[in-house]
PDB file of N, CA, C and O in Angstrom:
ATOM      1  N   UNK A   1       1.663  10.100  -4.517  1.00  0.00           N
ATOM      2  CA  UNK A   1       2.794  10.569  -3.620  1.00  0.00           C
ATOM      3  C   UNK A   1       3.855   9.417  -3.436  1.00  0.00           C
ATOM      4  O   UNK A   1       5.048   9.618  -3.665  1.00  0.00           O
ATOM      5  N   UNK A   2       3.347   8.158  -2.997  1.00  0.00           N
ATOM      6  CA  UNK A   2       4.331   7.153  -2.905  1.00  0.00           C
ATOM      7  C   UNK A   2       4.808   6.688  -4.120  1.00  0.00           C
ATOM      8  O   UNK A   2       5.961   6.257  -4.138  1.00  0.00           O
ATOM      9  N   UNK A   3       4.083   6.689  -5.250  1.00  0.00           N
ATOM     10  CA  UNK A   3       4.561   6.301  -6.546  1.00  0.00           C
ATOM     11  C   UNK A   3       5.626   7.222  -6.950  1.00  0.00           C
ATOM     12  O   UNK A   3       6.619   6.747  -7.501  1.00  0.00           O
ATOM     13  N   UNK A   4       5.536   8.538  -6.735  1.00  0.00           N
ATOM     14  CA  UNK A   4       6.538   9.450  -7.088  1.00  0.00           C
ATOM     15  C   UNK A   4       7.744   9.359  -6.279  1.00  0.00           C
ATOM     16  O   UNK A   4       8.826   9.634  -6.798  1.00  0.00           O
ATOM     17  N   UNK A   5       7.663   8.972  -4.962  1.00  0.00           N
ATOM     18  CA  UNK A   5       8.873   8.706  -4.166  1.00  0.00           C
ATOM     19  C   UNK A   5       9.612   7.456  -4.641  1.00  0.00           C
ATOM     20  O   UNK A   5      10.842   7.409  -4.620  1.00  0.00           O
ATOM     21  N   UNK A   6       8.874   6.468  -5.058  1.00  0.00           N
ATOM     22  CA  UNK A   6       9.502   5.332  -5.489  1.00  0.00           C
ATOM     23  C   UNK A   6      10.256   5.491  -6.879  1.00  0.00           C
ATOM     24  O   UNK A   6      11.288   4.869  -7.131  1.00  0.00           O
ATOM     25  N   UNK A   7       9.632   6.403  -7.786  1.00  0.00           N
ATOM     26  CA  UNK A   7      10.323   6.726  -8.943  1.00  0.00           C
ATOM     27  C   UNK A   7      11.658   7.443  -8.690  1.00  0.00           C
ATOM     28  O   UNK A   7      12.677   7.119  -9.300  1.00  0.00           O
ATOM     29  N   UNK A   8      11.629   8.369  -7.829  1.00  0.00           N
ATOM     30  CA  UNK A   8      12.732   9.272  -7.458  1.00  0.00           C
ATOM     31  C   UNK A   8      13.919   8.465  -6.780  1.00  0.00           C
ATOM     32  O   UNK A   8      15.114   8.631  -7.026  1.00  0.00           O
ATOM     33  N   UNK A   9      13.376   7.569  -5.890  1.00  0.00           N
ATOM     34  CA  UNK A   9      14.494   6.808  -5.150  1.00  0.00           C
ATOM     35  C   UNK A   9      14.680   5.452  -5.676  1.00  0.00           C
ATOM     36  O   UNK A   9      15.463   4.664  -5.145  1.00  0.00           O
ATOM     37  N   UNK A  10      13.927   5.143  -6.781  1.00  0.00           N
ATOM     38  CA  UNK A  10      14.030   3.791  -7.199  1.00  0.00           C
ATOM     39  C   UNK A  10      13.739   2.665  -6.140  1.00  0.00           C
ATOM     40  O   UNK A  10      14.418   1.643  -6.039  1.00  0.00           O
ATOM     41  N   UNK A  11      12.741   2.948  -5.428  1.00  0.00           N
ATOM     42  CA  UNK A  11      12.409   2.100  -4.410  1.00  0.00           C
ATOM     43  C   UNK A  11      11.777   2.911  -3.203  1.00  0.00           C
ATOM     44  O   UNK A  11      11.667   4.134  -3.286  1.00  0.00           O
ATOM     45  N   UNK A  12      11.399   2.272  -2.176  1.00  0.00           N
ATOM     46  CA  UNK A  12      10.781   3.016  -1.032  1.00  0.00           C
ATOM     47  C   UNK A  12      11.853   3.743  -0.267  1.00  0.00           C
ATOM     48  O   UNK A  12      11.506   4.531   0.613  1.00  0.00           O
ATOM     49  N   UNK A  13      13.110   3.548  -0.523  1.00  0.00           N
ATOM     50  CA  UNK A  13      14.013   4.198   0.258  1.00  0.00           C
ATOM     51  C   UNK A  13      14.406   3.588   1.613  1.00  0.00           C
ATOM     52  O   UNK A  13      14.962   4.244   2.494  1.00  0.00           O
ATOM     53  N   UNK A  14      14.099   2.368   1.714  1.00  0.00           N
ATOM     54  CA  UNK A  14      14.403   1.478   2.954  1.00  0.00           C
ATOM     55  C   UNK A  14      13.125   1.117   3.660  1.00  0.00           C
ATOM     56  O   UNK A  14      11.985   1.340   3.254  1.00  0.00           O
ATOM     57  N   UNK A  15      13.492   0.516   4.801  1.00  0.00           N
ATOM     58  CA  UNK A  15      12.527  -0.132   5.815  1.00  0.00           C
ATOM     59  C   UNK A  15      11.485   0.998   6.416  1.00  0.00           C
ATOM     60  O   UNK A  15      10.274   0.847   6.577  1.00  0.00           O
ATOM     61  N   UNK A  16      12.210   2.072   6.681  1.00  0.00           N
ATOM     62  CA  UNK A  16      11.391   3.089   7.378  1.00  0.00           C
ATOM     63  C   UNK A  16      10.264   3.737   6.504  1.00  0.00           C
ATOM     64  O   UNK A  16       9.139   4.008   6.925  1.00  0.00           O
ATOM     65  N   UNK A  17      10.722   3.949   5.221  1.00  0.00           N
ATOM     66  CA  UNK A  17       9.771   4.448   4.263  1.00  0.00           C
ATOM     67  C   UNK A  17       8.657   3.502   3.970  1.00  0.00           C
ATOM     68  O   UNK A  17       7.510   3.917   3.805  1.00  0.00           O
ATOM     69  N   UNK A  18       8.989   2.162   3.899  1.00  0.00           N
ATOM     70  CA  UNK A  18       7.950   1.083   3.691  1.00  0.00           C
ATOM     71  C   UNK A  18       7.026   0.952   4.943  1.00  0.00           C
ATOM     72  O   UNK A  18       5.839   0.662   4.794  1.00  0.00           O
ATOM     73  N   UNK A  19       7.549   1.158   6.132  1.00  0.00           N
ATOM     74  CA  UNK A  19       6.804   1.063   7.278  1.00  0.00           C
ATOM     75  C   UNK A  19       5.845   2.259   7.265  1.00  0.00           C
ATOM     76  O   UNK A  19       4.677   2.045   7.590  1.00  0.00           O
ATOM     77  N   UNK A  20       6.214   3.463   6.932  1.00  0.00           N
ATOM     78  CA  UNK A  20       5.398   4.629   6.881  1.00  0.00           C
ATOM     79  C   UNK A  20       4.312   4.432   5.948  1.00  0.00           C
ATOM     80  O   UNK A  20       3.170   4.772   6.259  1.00  0.00           O
ATOM     81  N   UNK A  21       4.619   3.826   4.648  1.00  0.00           N
ATOM     82  CA  UNK A  21       3.677   3.619   3.707  1.00  0.00           C
ATOM     83  C   UNK A  21       2.573   2.557   4.159  1.00  0.00           C
ATOM     84  O   UNK A  21       1.389   2.785   3.908  1.00  0.00           O
ATOM     85  N   UNK A  22       2.930   1.495   4.770  1.00  0.00           N
ATOM     86  CA  UNK A  22       2.110   0.502   5.391  1.00  0.00           C
ATOM     87  C   UNK A  22       1.149   1.131   6.390  1.00  0.00           C
ATOM     88  O   UNK A  22      -0.045   0.833   6.349  1.00  0.00           O
ATOM     89  N   UNK A  23       1.635   2.006   7.299  1.00  0.00           N
ATOM     90  CA  UNK A  23       0.814   2.603   8.356  1.00  0.00           C
ATOM     91  C   UNK A  23      -0.088   3.509   7.660  1.00  0.00           C
ATOM     92  O   UNK A  23      -1.209   3.628   8.156  1.00  0.00           O
ATOM     93  N   UNK A  24       0.200   4.215   6.535  1.00  0.00           N
ATOM     94  CA  UNK A  24      -0.766   5.199   5.983  1.00  0.00           C
ATOM     95  C   UNK A  24      -1.883   4.292   5.258  1.00  0.00           C
ATOM     96  O   UNK A  24      -3.084   4.473   5.460  1.00  0.00           O
ATOM     97  N   UNK A  25      -1.375   3.287   4.385  1.00  0.00           N
ATOM     98  CA  UNK A  25      -2.325   2.511   3.724  1.00  0.00           C
ATOM     99  C   UNK A  25      -3.330   1.800   4.656  1.00  0.00           C
ATOM    100  O   UNK A  25      -4.532   1.773   4.391  1.00  0.00           O
ATOM    101  N   UNK A  26      -2.827   1.255   5.703  1.00  0.00           N
ATOM    102  CA  UNK A  26      -3.728   0.727   6.721  1.00  0.00           C
ATOM    103  C   UNK A  26      -4.690   1.591   7.460  1.00  0.00           C
ATOM    104  O   UNK A  26      -5.773   1.166   7.863  1.00  0.00           O
ATOM    105  N   UNK A  27      -4.303   2.723   7.618  1.00  0.00           N
ATOM    106  CA  UNK A  27      -5.317   3.745   8.079  1.00  0.00           C
ATOM    107  C   UNK A  27      -6.462   4.015   7.189  1.00  0.00           C
ATOM    108  O   UNK A  27      -7.605   4.013   7.646  1.00  0.00           O
ATOM    109  N   UNK A  28      -6.218   4.247   5.939  1.00  0.00           N
ATOM    110  CA  UNK A  28      -7.143   4.306   4.904  1.00  0.00           C
ATOM    111  C   UNK A  28      -7.959   3.092   4.745  1.00  0.00           C
ATOM    112  O   UNK A  28      -9.187   3.182   4.722  1.00  0.00           O
ATOM    113  N   UNK A  29      -7.352   1.957   4.634  1.00  0.00           N
ATOM    114  CA  UNK A  29      -7.971   0.654   4.461  1.00  0.00           C
ATOM    115  C   UNK A  29      -8.964   0.356   5.665  1.00  0.00           C
ATOM    116  O   UNK A  29     -10.103  -0.083   5.508  1.00  0.00           O
ATOM    117  N   UNK A  30      -8.413   0.636   6.815  1.00  0.00           N
ATOM    118  CA  UNK A  30      -9.276   0.414   8.083  1.00  0.00           C
ATOM    119  C   UNK A  30     -10.658   1.140   8.042  1.00  0.00           C
ATOM    120  O   UNK A  30     -11.702   0.603   8.414  1.00  0.00           O
ATOM    121  N   UNK A  31     -10.565   2.411   7.555  1.00  0.00           N
ATOM    122  CA  UNK A  31     -11.877   3.181   7.458  1.00  0.00           C
ATOM    123  C   UNK A  31     -12.706   2.633   6.456  1.00  0.00           C
ATOM    124  O   UNK A  31     -13.906   2.481   6.687  1.00  0.00           O
ATOM    125  N   UNK A  32     -12.196   2.309   5.334  1.00  0.00           N
ATOM    126  CA  UNK A  32     -12.905   1.935   4.099  1.00  0.00           C
ATOM    127  C   UNK A  32     -13.633   0.507   4.246  1.00  0.00           C
ATOM    128  O   UNK A  32     -14.658   0.216   3.628  1.00  0.00           O
ATOM    129  N   UNK A  33     -12.965  -0.348   5.150  1.00  0.00           N
ATOM    130  CA  UNK A  33     -13.530  -1.716   5.238  1.00  0.00           C
ATOM    131  C   UNK A  33     -14.809  -1.707   5.908  1.00  0.00           C
ATOM    132  O   UNK A  33     -15.489  -2.733   5.883  1.00  0.00           O
ATOM    133  N   UNK A  34     -15.238  -0.621   6.533  1.00  0.00           N
ATOM    134  CA  UNK A  34     -16.694  -0.483   7.234  1.00  0.00           C
ATOM    135  C   UNK A  34     -17.581  -0.246   6.199  1.00  0.00           C
ATOM    136  O   UNK A  34     -18.773  -0.374   6.481  1.00  0.00           O
ATOM    137  N   UNK A  35     -17.280   0.078   5.039  1.00  0.00           N
ATOM    138  CA  UNK A  35     -18.216   0.453   3.998  1.00  0.00           C
ATOM    139  C   UNK A  35     -18.159  -0.517   2.791  1.00  0.00           C
ATOM    140  O   UNK A  35     -17.309  -1.406   2.739  1.00  0.00           O
ATOM    141  N   UNK A  36     -19.080  -0.325   1.827  1.00  0.00           N
ATOM    142  CA  UNK A  36     -19.115  -1.252   0.639  1.00  0.00           C
ATOM    143  C   UNK A  36     -18.102  -0.682  -0.409  1.00  0.00           C
ATOM    144  O   UNK A  36     -18.424  -0.128  -1.460  1.00  0.00           O
ATOM    145  N   UNK A  37     -16.819  -0.904   0.042  1.00  0.00           N
ATOM    146  CA  UNK A  37     -15.667  -0.497  -0.861  1.00  0.00           C
ATOM    147  C   UNK A  37     -14.770  -1.435  -1.254  1.00  0.00           C
ATOM    148  O   UNK A  37     -13.593  -1.097  -1.383  1.00  0.00           O
ATOM    149  N   UNK A  38     -15.152  -2.697  -1.497  1.00  0.00           N
ATOM    150  CA  UNK A  38     -14.163  -3.822  -1.824  1.00  0.00           C
ATOM    151  C   UNK A  38     -13.501  -3.451  -3.246  1.00  0.00           C
ATOM    152  O   UNK A  38     -12.288  -3.521  -3.443  1.00  0.00           O
ATOM    153  N   UNK A  39     -14.361  -3.082  -4.129  1.00  0.00           N
ATOM    154  CA  UNK A  39     -13.872  -2.767  -5.544  1.00  0.00           C
ATOM    155  C   UNK A  39     -12.818  -1.667  -5.479  1.00  0.00           C
ATOM    156  O   UNK A  39     -11.713  -1.755  -6.014  1.00  0.00           O
ATOM    157  N   UNK A  40     -13.293  -0.534  -4.716  1.00  0.00           N
ATOM    158  CA  UNK A  40     -12.293   0.655  -4.641  1.00  0.00           C
ATOM    159  C   UNK A  40     -11.079   0.165  -3.908  1.00  0.00           C
ATOM    160  O   UNK A  40     -10.007   0.592  -4.338  1.00  0.00           O
ATOM    161  N   UNK A  41     -11.043  -0.659  -2.874  1.00  0.00           N
ATOM    162  CA  UNK A  41      -9.878  -1.093  -2.183  1.00  0.00           C
ATOM    163  C   UNK A  41      -8.930  -1.823  -3.140  1.00  0.00           C
ATOM    164  O   UNK A  41      -7.715  -1.641  -3.212  1.00  0.00           O
ATOM    165  N   UNK A  42      -9.683  -2.697  -3.883  1.00  0.00           N
ATOM    166  CA  UNK A  42      -8.977  -3.515  -4.937  1.00  0.00           C
ATOM    167  C   UNK A  42      -8.146  -2.658  -5.890  1.00  0.00           C
ATOM    168  O   UNK A  42      -6.957  -2.885  -6.114  1.00  0.00           O
ATOM    169  N   UNK A  43      -8.850  -1.647  -6.443  1.00  0.00           N
ATOM    170  CA  UNK A  43      -8.266  -0.805  -7.446  1.00  0.00           C
ATOM    171  C   UNK A  43      -7.154  -0.012  -6.804  1.00  0.00           C
ATOM    172  O   UNK A  43      -6.082   0.126  -7.391  1.00  0.00           O
ATOM    173  N   UNK A  44      -7.364   0.479  -5.689  1.00  0.00           N
ATOM    174  CA  UNK A  44      -6.420   1.262  -5.098  1.00  0.00           C
ATOM    175  C   UNK A  44      -5.103   0.495  -4.798  1.00  0.00           C
ATOM    176  O   UNK A  44      -4.008   0.949  -5.130  1.00  0.00           O
ATOM    177  N   UNK A  45      -5.259  -0.665  -4.166  1.00  0.00           N
ATOM    178  CA  UNK A  45      -4.139  -1.562  -3.935  1.00  0.00           C
ATOM    179  C   UNK A  45      -3.292  -1.967  -5.135  1.00  0.00           C
ATOM    180  O   UNK A  45      -2.086  -2.201  -5.056  1.00  0.00           O
ATOM    181  N   UNK A  46      -4.055  -2.036  -6.317  1.00  0.00           N
ATOM    182  CA  UNK A  46      -3.419  -2.433  -7.479  1.00  0.00           C
ATOM    183  C   UNK A  46      -2.814  -1.295  -8.257  1.00  0.00           C
ATOM    184  O   UNK A  46      -2.101  -1.485  -9.242  1.00  0.00           O
ATOM    185  N   UNK A  47      -3.126  -0.088  -7.778  1.00  0.00           N
ATOM    186  CA  UNK A  47      -2.649   1.091  -8.512  1.00  0.00           C
ATOM    187  C   UNK A  47      -1.328   1.493  -8.235  1.00  0.00           C
ATOM    188  O   UNK A  47      -0.700   2.270  -8.955  1.00  0.00           O
ATOM    189  N   UNK A  48      -0.817   0.883  -7.013  1.00  0.00           N
ATOM    190  CA  UNK A  48       0.618   1.294  -6.642  1.00  0.00           C
ATOM    191  C   UNK A  48       1.537   0.330  -7.609  1.00  0.00           C
ATOM    192  O   UNK A  48       1.339  -0.876  -7.751  1.00  0.00           O
ATOM    193  N   UNK A  49       2.505   1.032  -8.203  1.00  0.00           N
ATOM    194  CA  UNK A  49       3.207   0.344  -9.268  1.00  0.00           C
ATOM    195  C   UNK A  49       4.575  -0.023  -8.732  1.00  0.00           C
ATOM    196  O   UNK A  49       5.023   0.372  -7.655  1.00  0.00           O
ATOM    197  N   UNK A  50       5.193  -0.819  -9.592  1.00  0.00           N
ATOM    198  CA  UNK A  50       6.592  -1.339  -9.413  1.00  0.00           C
ATOM    199  C   UNK A  50       7.142  -1.602  -8.158  1.00  0.00           C
ATOM    200  O   UNK A  50       6.840  -2.628  -7.549  1.00  0.00           O
ATOM    201  N   UNK A  51       7.991  -0.698  -7.672  1.00  0.00           N
ATOM    202  CA  UNK A  51       8.784  -1.065  -6.408  1.00  0.00           C
ATOM    203  C   UNK A  51       7.966  -1.123  -5.184  1.00  0.00           C
ATOM    204  O   UNK A  51       8.272  -1.922  -4.300  1.00  0.00           O
ATOM    205  N   UNK A  52       6.895  -0.297  -5.054  1.00  0.00           N
ATOM    206  CA  UNK A  52       5.972  -0.503  -3.874  1.00  0.00           C
ATOM    207  C   UNK A  52       5.364  -1.775  -3.887  1.00  0.00           C
ATOM    208  O   UNK A  52       5.182  -2.252  -2.767  1.00  0.00           O
ATOM    209  N   UNK A  53       5.013  -2.431  -4.817  1.00  0.00           N
ATOM    210  CA  UNK A  53       4.423  -3.812  -4.817  1.00  0.00           C
ATOM    211  C   UNK A  53       5.413  -4.846  -4.420  1.00  0.00           C
ATOM    212  O   UNK A  53       5.024  -5.895  -3.905  1.00  0.00           O
ATOM    213  N   UNK A  54       6.705  -4.602  -4.636  1.00  0.00           N
ATOM    214  CA  UNK A  54       7.770  -5.444  -4.294  1.00  0.00           C
ATOM    215  C   UNK A  54       7.938  -5.589  -2.779  1.00  0.00           C
ATOM    216  O   UNK A  54       8.324  -6.609  -2.207  1.00  0.00           O
ATOM    217  N   UNK A  55       7.578  -4.370  -2.179  1.00  0.00           N
ATOM    218  CA  UNK A  55       7.896  -4.307  -0.552  1.00  0.00           C
ATOM    219  C   UNK A  55       6.518  -4.495   0.221  1.00  0.00           C
ATOM    220  O   UNK A  55       6.547  -4.707   1.434  1.00  0.00           O
ATOM    221  N   UNK A  56       5.349  -4.422  -0.447  1.00  0.00           N
ATOM    222  CA  UNK A  56       4.105  -4.454   0.344  1.00  0.00           C
ATOM    223  C   UNK A  56       3.217  -5.452  -0.395  1.00  0.00           C
ATOM    224  O   UNK A  56       3.153  -5.538  -1.622  1.00  0.00           O
ATOM    225  N   UNK A  57       2.522  -6.216   0.503  1.00  0.00           N
ATOM    226  CA  UNK A  57       1.519  -7.159  -0.079  1.00  0.00           C
ATOM    227  C   UNK A  57       0.169  -6.766   0.694  1.00  0.00           C
ATOM    228  O   UNK A  57       0.175  -6.198   1.786  1.00  0.00           O
ATOM    229  N   UNK A  58      -0.944  -7.122   0.021  1.00  0.00           N
ATOM    230  CA  UNK A  58      -2.303  -6.880   0.556  1.00  0.00           C
ATOM    231  C   UNK A  58      -2.945  -8.103   0.966  1.00  0.00           C
ATOM    232  O   UNK A  58      -2.727  -9.118   0.304  1.00  0.00           O
ATOM    233  N   UNK A  59      -3.732  -8.147   2.000  1.00  0.00           N
ATOM    234  CA  UNK A  59      -4.558  -9.283   2.359  1.00  0.00           C
ATOM    235  C   UNK A  59      -5.468  -9.574   1.248  1.00  0.00           C
ATOM    236  O   UNK A  59      -5.729  -8.760   0.363  1.00  0.00           O
ATOM    237  N   UNK A  60      -5.954 -10.786   1.325  1.00  0.00           N
ATOM    238  CA  UNK A  60      -6.881 -11.366   0.374  1.00  0.00           C
ATOM    239  C   UNK A  60      -8.001 -10.595   0.012  1.00  0.00           C
ATOM    240  O   UNK A  60      -8.412 -10.566  -1.148  1.00  0.00           O
ATOM    241  N   UNK A  61      -8.570  -9.908   1.023  1.00  0.00           N
ATOM    242  CA  UNK A  61      -9.815  -9.044   0.953  1.00  0.00           C
ATOM    243  C   UNK A  61      -9.529  -7.638   0.939  1.00  0.00           C
ATOM    244  O   UNK A  61     -10.433  -6.814   1.078  1.00  0.00           O
ATOM    245  N   UNK A  62      -8.267  -7.295   0.771  1.00  0.00           N
ATOM    246  CA  UNK A  62      -7.713  -5.922   0.560  1.00  0.00           C
ATOM    247  C   UNK A  62      -8.030  -4.963   1.807  1.00  0.00           C
ATOM    248  O   UNK A  62      -8.195  -3.753   1.655  1.00  0.00           O
ATOM    249  N   UNK A  63      -8.096  -5.554   2.957  1.00  0.00           N
ATOM    250  CA  UNK A  63      -8.431  -4.900   4.215  1.00  0.00           C
ATOM    251  C   UNK A  63      -7.170  -4.382   4.893  1.00  0.00           C
ATOM    252  O   UNK A  63      -7.250  -3.469   5.714  1.00  0.00           O
ATOM    253  N   UNK A  64      -5.921  -4.985   4.543  1.00  0.00           N
ATOM    254  CA  UNK A  64      -4.762  -4.697   5.296  1.00  0.00           C
ATOM    255  C   UNK A  64      -3.545  -4.785   4.314  1.00  0.00           C
ATOM    256  O   UNK A  64      -3.447  -5.705   3.502  1.00  0.00           O
ATOM    257  N   UNK A  65      -2.596  -3.749   4.432  1.00  0.00           N
ATOM    258  CA  UNK A  65      -1.420  -3.801   3.817  1.00  0.00           C
ATOM    259  C   UNK A  65      -0.340  -4.514   4.756  1.00  0.00           C
ATOM    260  O   UNK A  65      -0.367  -4.246   5.957  1.00  0.00           O
ATOM    261  N   UNK A  66       0.520  -5.326   4.305  1.00  0.00           N
ATOM    262  CA  UNK A  66       1.488  -5.997   5.013  1.00  0.00           C
ATOM    263  C   UNK A  66       2.969  -5.796   4.377  1.00  0.00           C
ATOM    264  O   UNK A  66       3.162  -5.872   3.163  1.00  0.00           O
ATOM    265  N   UNK A  67       3.962  -5.540   5.291  1.00  0.00           N
ATOM    266  CA  UNK A  67       5.273  -5.355   4.885  1.00  0.00           C
ATOM    267  C   UNK A  67       5.875  -6.683   4.560  1.00  0.00           C
ATOM    268  O   UNK A  67       6.063  -7.532   5.433  1.00  0.00           O
ATOM    269  N   UNK A  68       6.191  -6.868   3.247  1.00  0.00           N
ATOM    270  CA  UNK A  68       6.790  -8.199   2.742  1.00  0.00           C
ATOM    271  C   UNK A  68       8.191  -8.365   3.279  1.00  0.00           C
ATOM    272  O   UNK A  68       9.002  -7.444   3.369  1.00  0.00           O
ATOM    273  N   UNK A  69       8.413  -9.671   3.640  1.00  0.00           N
ATOM    274  CA  UNK A  69       9.825 -10.107   4.105  1.00  0.00           C
ATOM    275  C   UNK A  69      10.337  -9.234   5.164  1.00  0.00           C
ATOM    276  O   UNK A  69      11.449  -9.439   5.649  1.00  0.00           O
TER     277      UNK A  69
END
């Protein structure tokens, strides 16, 4: 969904869209960190392509998404 939005808008569409993405990602990552899901979190965080990765960074252990800059 987010990758499709990035392709259509050539970016996340601004700060508000980026904030929504971070909130959604952190919701899922918060649940997954309680289980043995490090490899899955790593794969998911790296599956976001292009423009999304320019706006969002992930913590070292892939437990949290952070809005860049």
